[in-house]
LUMNU-24344 format. One line per field, with one value per residue (C-alpha): residue number from 1; residue in one letter; x, y, z. Coordinates in steps of 0.5 Angstrom, whole numbers, always signed. Layout:
N
fiti: NUM ...
marmi: A ...
xx: X ...
yy: Y ...
zz: Z ...
This chain:
293
fiti: 1 2 3 4 5 6 7 8 9 10 11 12 13 14 15 16 17 18 19 20 21 22 23 24 25 26 27 28 29 30 31 32 33 34 35 36 37 38 39 40 41 42 43 44 45 46 47 48 49 50 51 52 53 54 55 56 57 58 59 60 61 62 63 64 65 66 67 68 69 70 71 72 73 74 75 76 77 78 79 80 81 82 83 84 85 86 87 88 89 90 91 92 93 94 95 96 97 98 99 100 101 102 103 104 105 106 107 108 109 110 111 112 113 114 115 116 117 118 119 120 121 122 123 124 125 126 127 128 129 130 131 132 133 134 135 136 137 138 139 140 141 142 143 144 145 146 147 148 149 150 151 152 153 154 155 156 157 158 159 160 161 162 163 164 165 166 167 168 169 170 171 172 173 174 175 176 177 178 179 180 181 182 183 184 185 186 187 188 189 190 191 192 193 194 195 196 197 198 199 200 201 202 203 204 205 206 207 208 209 210 211 212 213 214 215 216 217 218 219 220 221 222 223 224 225 226 227 228 229 230 231 232 233 234 235 236 237 238 239 240 241 242 243 244 245 246 247 248 249 250 251 252 253 254 255 256 257 258 259 260 261 262 263 264 265 266 267 268 269 270 271 272 273 274 275 276 277 278 279 280 281 282 283 284 285 286 287 288 289 290 291 292 293
marmi: M K V A I A G A G Y T G A R L A K L C G Q Q G L D V L A M T R S P A Q Q A K L A A A G V S C E L L D L D A V P A L A L S G W S V V Y M V P P P D S G V T D P R M A R F L V A L S A H G D P P D K L V Y L S T S A V Y G D C H G R S T D E S M P T R P A S D R G R R R L D A E Q Q V L S W G R T H D I P V C V L R V P G I Y G P G R L P L A R L A A G A A V A R D N G N P R P G N R I H V D D L C G A C L A A L T Y T G I H R V F N V G D G N H A S M G E Y F R R V A A I A G L P A P D E Q D M E T L L A R S S P M M R G F L Q E S R R L D T T L M V E E L C F Q P R Y R D L D A G I H A S L D E P P E I S
xx: +52 +56 +52 +55 +50 +52 +48 +47 +42 +35 +33 +40 +41 +35 +37 +44 +41 +36 +42 +46 +40 +40 +48 +50 +57 +55 +59 +55 +58 +56 +59 +57 +62 +56 +52 +59 +59 +52 +53 +59 +56 +50 +55 +55 +62 +62 +66 +66 +64 +64 +61 +63 +70 +72 +72 +77 +72 +74 +67 +69 +65 +60 +53 +51 +45 +46 +41 +45 +41 +43 +45 +39 +40 +41 +37 +43 +46 +54 +55 +52 +57 +63 +60 +60 +67 +70 +66 +70 +76 +79 +79 +73 +66 +61 +57 +50 +48 +41 +39 +33 +30 +23 +16 +17 +20 +13 +11 +4 -1 -7 -9 -8 -6 +2 +6 +13 +11 +9 +13 +18 +16 +18 +15 +21 +28 +28 +25 +29 +36 +33 +31 +38 +41 +37 +39 +46 +46 +42 +47 +53 +50 +49 +56 +60 +55 +53 +46 +42 +35 +32 +27 +22 +20 +14 +14 +17 +15 +16 +19 +21 +18 +11 +9 +8 +11 +8 +1 +3 +5 -2 +0 -6 -8 -11 -19 -21 -27 -30 -24 -18 -11 -9 -2 +3 +8 +12 +14 +21 +22 +18 +23 +29 +25 +24 +32 +34 +29 +32 +39 +37 +33 +36 +34 +38 +37 +30 +26 +20 +15 +15 +10 +4 -1 -5 -7 -10 -9 -4 -10 -12 -5 -5 -12 -10 -4 -7 -13 -8 -3 -8 -7 -12 -14 -11 -14 -16 -14 -16 -10 -8 -7 -3 +2 +4 +6 +9 +17 +19 +19 +12 +9 +11 +8 +1 +1 +3 -2 -1 -3 +3 +2 +6 +4 +11 +14 +9 +9 +17 +21 +17 +16 +10 +10 +8 +4 -1 -6 -4 -6 -2 +4 +3 +1 +8 +12 +9 +11 +18 +23 +28 +35 +39 +36
yy: -135 -132 -127 -122 -119 -112 -110 -117 -115 -119 -119 -120 -126 -129 -128 -131 -138 -138 -138 -143 -148 -147 -148 -141 -138 -133 -127 -123 -116 -113 -107 -111 -116 -119 -120 -123 -128 -130 -131 -135 -139 -141 -143 -136 -133 -126 -120 -113 -107 -100 -96 -90 -91 -92 -100 -104 -108 -114 -117 -118 -124 -123 -121 -116 -115 -108 -107 -102 -96 -89 -85 -82 -75 -71 -72 -76 -83 -82 -89 -91 -86 -89 -96 -95 -92 -98 -103 -99 -98 -105 -109 -110 -109 -114 -117 -115 -110 -111 -105 -105 -98 -96 -95 -88 -85 -84 -80 -79 -82 -81 -88 -89 -95 -93 -97 -95 -90 -86 -79 -80 -75 -77 -73 -75 -74 -82 -82 -77 -81 -87 -84 -81 -88 -90 -85 -86 -94 -93 -88 -92 -98 -94 -91 -98 -102 -107 -109 -106 -108 -103 -106 -101 -105 -103 -105 -112 -117 -124 -129 -124 -118 -118 -112 -117 -113 -106 -110 -113 -106 -103 -100 -96 -95 -90 -90 -92 -88 -92 -90 -94 -92 -98 -101 -105 -110 -116 -123 -123 -130 -127 -121 -126 -129 -123 -121 -128 -127 -120 -123 -128 -122 -121 -114 -108 -102 -103 -101 -106 -105 -111 -113 -118 -115 -114 -107 -108 -102 -101 -102 -108 -111 -110 -113 -119 -120 -119 -124 -129 -129 -129 -121 -116 -112 -105 -99 -94 -87 -81 -79 -73 -76 -82 -78 -74 -80 -83 -84 -80 -86 -89 -82 -83 -90 -86 -80 -83 -88 -92 -98 -101 -104 -110 -112 -112 -116 -122 -121 -118 -120 -127 -127 -129 -128 -134 -130 -126 -128 -124 -129 -134 -130 -128 -135 -137 -132 -134 -141 -140 -137 -132 -136 -129 -122
zz: +168 +173 +178 +182 +187 +190 +196 +199 +204 +205 +197 +195 +200 +197 +190 +192 +195 +189 +184 +188 +187 +180 +179 +178 +180 +185 +188 +194 +196 +202 +206 +213 +216 +220 +214 +210 +216 +215 +208 +208 +214 +209 +203 +199 +197 +199 +199 +203 +198 +201 +196 +200 +198 +191 +190 +186 +182 +176 +174 +167 +165 +170 +170 +176 +180 +184 +190 +194 +196 +195 +201 +206 +203 +197 +190 +187 +188 +188 +190 +184 +180 +184 +182 +175 +175 +178 +173 +167 +171 +172 +166 +161 +164 +166 +161 +164 +169 +173 +177 +182 +183 +186 +183 +187 +181 +178 +184 +186 +180 +184 +183 +176 +172 +171 +166 +164 +158 +164 +165 +172 +177 +183 +189 +194 +195 +195 +189 +186 +188 +185 +178 +178 +179 +173 +169 +170 +169 +163 +160 +162 +159 +152 +153 +154 +150 +156 +156 +162 +165 +171 +175 +178 +185 +190 +197 +198 +203 +205 +211 +216 +213 +215 +219 +225 +230 +228 +228 +235 +238 +235 +229 +225 +218 +214 +214 +207 +207 +201 +197 +198 +195 +191 +193 +190 +193 +191 +195 +195 +192 +186 +186 +186 +180 +176 +177 +174 +168 +167 +167 +162 +158 +151 +150 +152 +156 +158 +164 +167 +173 +177 +182 +184 +180 +187 +188 +195 +199 +205 +210 +207 +207 +214 +216 +212 +215 +222 +220 +217 +223 +228 +231 +232 +226 +226 +228 +223 +223 +219 +214 +217 +224 +221 +216 +223 +226 +220 +218 +212 +208 +210 +209 +201 +201 +204 +200 +193 +190 +183 +180 +177 +170 +170 +163 +160 +166 +164 +156 +154 +161 +160 +168 +172 +179 +184 +189 +185 +191 +197 +202 +199 +199 +207 +208 +205 +209 +215 +214 +213 +217 +214 +214 +212 +214
């Protein structure tokens, strides 16, 4: 199998490394010349890809994992639209397309268990852009009779992606008041494993929640990272104060609450995360420095 990774940032670089370890042909694509140089230095074949222009793509015979984020504004994803046009305009399309979306497409589920049958009601433009991209991908797959998998991804953590700097700077977390809002996350290496499972999955036009099955709140996650890393425990503030001081993306994490049901990931995609235990994932993240960011 030949794997092309569009958007080879933090997760894409880890996936490229994993594919190489398994003897797969890998082509990474990034818009950053600096990232291209890092990947090349790590032995990964990498090309520049700018989806704010119209690329020429010839990926017949490849399986594609798409990780390019949408633009920062609007409610649609024009980058995805350009990418799909480019895939179809230059010879035969790829053999398969896996798209990494976000669990934000569900909106606020008020802490309820959320499986793939739940209606998508994104509460933020970020979620609306991702839902638009999902719909484009699934429609394109049906039109061209190409297998498509959509992975709805929660918060990603791993080497170099723990909130150590924020904790050291005195970051605060929401006061639980005995009713913590459940969170969802996945270790980056487990996400890469889920991508490989999606690439070999024999079904078509499917959507899967991915996650570690641990629903610790954001406050509990920060406290556990602090304890394991030997940092002071974060201060606790009421939600209103914290929201006023948070970025738009962080406000989405704080205001939306759901428990991602990953039953389909385990039973149909046949993928079991290695780091279901959050403490084990945090320890592993601290023990390994990131090679490529």
